[in-house]
N, C-alpha and C positions, 0 to 999 in steps of 0.2 A: 441420600445424605450419608456421608461416612462419619465415623466416630473419632477421626483424627484428621489433621490437615492432609490434603492430597500430596503425595510424595513428589509431584511435579511442581509444587509451589516452593519457591525459594526466597529466603529473606533478603539475599543480596544477589547481584548479578554475578559476583565472584563464585558463589555456590552453584548458581545455575550453570556456569561454564564447566563444572565438575560432574554434572548430571550424566546419566547414561546417554549414549549416542542414539540419535533418532532412528527408528525402524520403519516408520511410514510417513508419507507426505500426503496431504489432502489438497487437491488442486481443482480449480474451477474448470468445468467443461462448458464452453459457451457455443451455442448454435447461433452464428452471426445473423442469419436471416430469419430466425425464429421458427423455422420449419420443423425443428425437433425440440424436445424439452431439454433445458439445461440440466447440468448435473454436477456431481462431485466424483472425481476419480481418486482412487487410492493407489499410490505408487509405492512399490517396495523399495525401501532405502537401506535395507539390511545387507551389507556387503558380503555376508556369509550365506545369503539365501540363494537358492537356485533361480528364483524369479526376480533377483535384484535388477532394478532399473526398468521394471515393466509395470503396467497397470494391472493390478491384481483384483480390483473390484470397482464397480461403478454403481452409483445411485442416481437414477434419472427422476426428474420431478413429474408430477401429474399434469402440469400446465406447460404451455409454450409461451414464448415472448417475454420471459422474465428478465433476461440479460443479467446473468450473474457476473459479479465484478469483484468487490472486496467482501471479506467475511471474517469472522473472529470467534473466539471462544466465549462461553458463558462465564467462565471464571479462570483466574490465573493467579500469579504471585501477589497481586494487589490485595487478595483476600486475607493476607497476613498483616494488613495494616492494623494499627491499634484502634482505628476508627471503625473497623469492620465488625459487623454482627454475623458474618458469613464465613468464618474460618474453616468450616467443615464441608464446604462445597467440593464437588469433583470437577476437574477439567474434563468434561464429558460431552458437552453439546456444542455444536457449531451453529452460530447464528448467521444465516446466509440470506441476504436481501437481494431482491431483483431490482436493479437500478432503473429498469424501464417500466416494470409492472407495479412497483412499490409493494410487492408481496414479500413476506418474510417467512423463511422456513427455519425450523429448529431441528437439527439433525443429530440423532443419537449415535455417538461413535464408540459406545462401550465395547463393541466388537468391530474393529476396523475393517474386517472382511465381511461384515454384514450390517452396513449402515442402515438406519431406519429413520423415517420421518416421524418426529415426535409431536410436532405441532406446526400448523400453518396459520399465519396471521394474514388475513386478506387486506388488500389495499384500503378498502372502505374503513376498516378499523384504524389503520394508520392515519388516514386523513381526519377522521372524526376526533381522535384522541390527541393529535399533535398539531394539526394545521399544516403539517409538512408533507412532502412527497419525495420520491427518488432516494430512498435510504442508501447510504454509501459505506462509511467506515464504522467498524464495530470495535469498541474497546471495553474490556471488562474492568470495571472499577470496584472499589471495596464494598460499595453498597448497592450496586446495580450494573446493568449493561447500558453503556452509552452508545447512541447511534447518531452519526451525523447524516444530514440530508443535503441534497443538491437542488431541491425545489421547495417552493412554498405551496400554498393551497391552489385550488382551481385546476381545470383540465390541463392547462399548459404549465402549471407549476409557478405561475407568476403572481399569484395572489398573496402578496407578502413575502418577506425574505425567508430563505431556508435557515435551518438551525440544527440543534441537537435535541433528541428526546431520550428518555431513560426507560428501560424495561426492568421488571423485577427479575433477578437472576435465579429464582427458584421456580416461579410460576410462569415466567415469560409473558406476563401481562404488561401491556404498555401503561406506564404511569403518567407521563406527560412531558411537556416542554422543560428543557433545562434552564434556559435564559431568563433571568430577572431583568437584566439591563444589557442589551446587546451593543449599545453604543453605535459605532460606525459600521459594524458588520452587516453587510447586505448580500454577500455571496458566501459559499462554503466549499470546503473540500475535506482536508484532513484535520486531525486534532490529536494532541497527546498532552501529557501532564507530568508534573513532579509532585507526587502525593505529599511527602513530608514538607515541602516548601509551599504547598497549597496554591499552585498556579497551573493554568492550562494555556496551551497555545493552539490557535486554529489558523487555517490557511484558506485560500480562495482559488477556485478554478473558473467557473462560469455559471450562468443561469441556463435553464433547460433549452431555450431556443438557440443558445450559442454552442451546444455540444450534441444534442440528441440526433440531429440529422447530418452531423459532420461539422468540422470547423467552419466558421463563417469568416472568410478572408477579410471582408470589409471591417468587421469588428476587431479582428486581430491587428490590422494595420492602423486602425483608429484607437488602439490601446484600450479596448473596452472589456478585456478579460481581467480576471483578478490579479492584483499586484501588491497586496498587503497581507500582513499577518497580525493576529489579534491576541493580546494577552488578557487572561481572565483571572479574577479571584475565584478559585475553584469552588470554595464552599459558599461564598456569597453569590456565586453565579452571575458575576458582573464583569463586563469588559472594562478593564482598567487602563489599557493603552493599546493604540493601533500604530504599527509601523508600516509606512508606505515605502516599498523598495524603490519606487519610481515607476511611472506609468508605462515606460518602455519594457519593464521586466514583466512580461506577460505570462500568466498562469503560475502562480506560486503554489506548488503542490505539496509534496510530502514533508511532514514535520518529524524530525528525529532528535529528541532531546537526549542528552547524556544519560546512560543507564544508572550510573552511580548518583543517588539522589543528593549527595553533598555538592555536586556540581550544578552550576546555574547557567548552562549554555546548551546550545543545540544547533541544528542545521535545517535549512529549507532549500529545496531544489526549485529552480525556475526554468521553465521549458525553453523560453526564447527571449532574447533581447531584440526588439524590433528595429533597433538602430543598426545592428550589424549581424544578426542571426546567430550570435553566440548563445551558448547555454551558460548558466551561472548557478553557483551554490552560495548562499549567504550563511554566515555564522551569526547567531543571535546570542546575547548574553545580558545578564543583569549587572548594571554598573554599581559602583559603591554607594551612589545616592538612591539606589532602589529602582531607578527607571531602567527600561529595557532599551537596548541598542542593537544595531546590526551593521554588518560589513560584508561586502562581496569578497569572498576568499578563494573561490575557484572560478576560473573562466575557461571555457572550452570553445575553440574556434570552429566555424563551419568549414567544409571541404569544397573547393571549387569543382564544378562538374559541368559537362556539356549539356545544354538544354535538352537535346534529344534523348538523353539517358535519364531524365527526370520525369516525375509525374507532372501532369498539367499544373497542379497547384504550385510547384516550385520552379517551373521552367523560366519564368521571368527573373528569378534571382540568380540563376546559373550557379547554384551552390546547394550543398546538402547541409542543413542545420543539424547540430547535435541532437536536439529534441530530448532534453533531460526529463524523463517521464517517471523515474523512480530513484530513490536513494535509500540506503539502509546502513545502519551503524552496528558494528560488532559489539558484543556484550562487554568487552573490556574497554570500550570507547576508543579503540586505537585505529580501526580501519573503517572508512566510509566508502561504500560502494555506490557508484553513480552509473545508472543505465542510460546510455546515449542511443535511444531507439532509432534515430535517423541515421547516424553514422554507422550503426552496427557495431558498437563497442561497449564493453563493460570496463569501467575504470575503477581502480582501487587507490585510495588516498590514505596516507598515514596522517591522521589528525590528532596525534598525541599533543601537538600544539594546535588547538582548534582555530587559531588566528592565522596559521601558516601551514595549510595542508600541503603535502608533498606527494606527487604521483609515485606510487610504489609498484603498480602492476597494471596491465591492460590486456584484454582479450578481444579479438575481432571475430564477429559472428553475425551473419545476415547483413542488413544495411541497405539503404537506398543506393541504387546504381552500383552496388558492390556484390551483395548476395554471397558472402563468404560461407562456404560449407563447413559443417562440423568436422573435426579431425577424424571422426569415425566414418565419414563419407556421406552422411545424411544432409539433406537440405535443412535450412533454418529460415522459415518465413519471417518477414518483417525484420525486427531487430530485438536486442535484449530489452526486456521490459520489466515485469514484476520480479524483484529479487528478494531472496530470503537466505539468511545465514544460519548455519548450525550453531547450537549453543556454545560449543567449544571453539567456534570461529575457524574451523579447519576446512569447511566445505561451504561453497556458495552455490545456491540453486537459482535458476531463473527460467522464465517462460517468455513468450513472444508477442502476445496480443495486447494492444492498448485499449481500444474500444471499437466496437464493430464498424461503425460508420467512418471512424478515423483511419482504421486499418485500410479500408478500401480507398480512401483519398490519397494516402501517402504510399501505399503499395498496391496499386490497382490490379496488378497482374499476378498477385500472390495469394496463396491460401494455405491453411494448415495450422496445427498446433503442436508445438514442441516444448520439451523441458530438458535442460542440460544441467551439468554440475561442473564446477571448477575447484581444484584443490588449492589451498592457500599455503605458500611456502613458510618456512620457519621464520624468515625475516621479511615476509611480505612476498608479493608476486602471485600471479594467478596462472594456473595451467589447466586447461580443459581436460576432463576425463574422457578419453576417446571411446570408452566402453559404456559411458552413461549417456544415453540418448533415448528419450521417450517421445515417440511419435503418436499423437492422439488420433482417435478414430476419425475416419473421413467425415467431413461436415462439422467438425468441432475445432474450436480454438482453445488455447490455454491462457489463464490469467493468474490470479493470486494463488500463492502456495502457503499452506499452514503445516508446520511440522508437529507430529505427535509429541506431546510433552512440553510444547512451547518453543518459541523461536525468538529472533532478535527484534521483531516488530510487534510482538504480542504482549509481553509481560511488563508490568510496572513494578519496580522494587521499592520497598518501604524502609530499608535499612542500608546504611552506607557500607561500602567495601572496607575490609580490614587491611 
């Protein structure tokens, strides 16, 4: 514990944008077949360094079969909340769950070039203390670490609905379930909040049998994946409203609220519209009467393609769906980045008017039946997937793996893990850096990225921009 707030904690998003430029990135190393232990790679992001754009350190776990996916910090700018009793925490530990094993690792990043395992929480403890399994998203709140899950209890994760549990941010002990009243929520995926306005939003992907062994086409075409978002009274831990986008909007995934806590809107990406294979992004907001509303504000069309060029899963459709698998919002709330994993495209939208997004930039890389190479000449397996934005909004990083079994269904002849970076123009627009291309060790894929000192999908800010 420090005697003053961590200098990487910022009262406002505005101040965070003025923070020092990132020097390291922490990236998931995933062994897709579980033959090797998963790990965390440290990538040098210091443009003045001789090792810039390379993996400078790796920490591999003592177990196999974890399936690392999403992870997050023990503490962030939310510690500056007036409700917090933890203002003097350090942004030091990464909480890294195994989505397949339900095991959780606490990684000490005090020395980024010498990561250490601080603690391991075995799956039996997760099951016993929460009734949940398959931990997924990590968010550091003012009073603890919140962890969303994708499974309930039992061997197959179907004994009760998944939910959120809370960990102590100092001891890393599991405290217990978050929900007092979950209402209609019976699936889970992402969640985020607005701390001063005291609300949380959560989304839905699928139940374990619908994703662990790959996408289930019959369930998708029957619209059985998640298609709702849920609004919560954060302190009362109660679901106060559910919005159903419509059953054809399958897999409502990433939740991205505005970073300025004075604003009462945000975005949610939807993987596919089963009526036309389009991808969609919805804007949600709080109306004058206090109820939540939503509207589809971005639509991305599929690309026609010859069946022989498509994986078996898509041949009957004769098209490549966009497959929106991640979105991320810059700290100034101006640009929304949309990863079209199927098309092999990263889109940049100006969302200064959140009800009328405007396409401002686009990069092509990878993609089904396309396989666009990196401008530096390297291959890019699969398509743009997990995206992370620098605090100053000038650099956008992304990797390529979605989920081990899904990678193999949509890209059956491809393998590999890559990380790339694009520069953002003064007035928008994206340009891939031809000299930044990280190729992960053979046998590993790359998923979520965390930037040292925080990034655009980590921190919650407690004070409005000036």
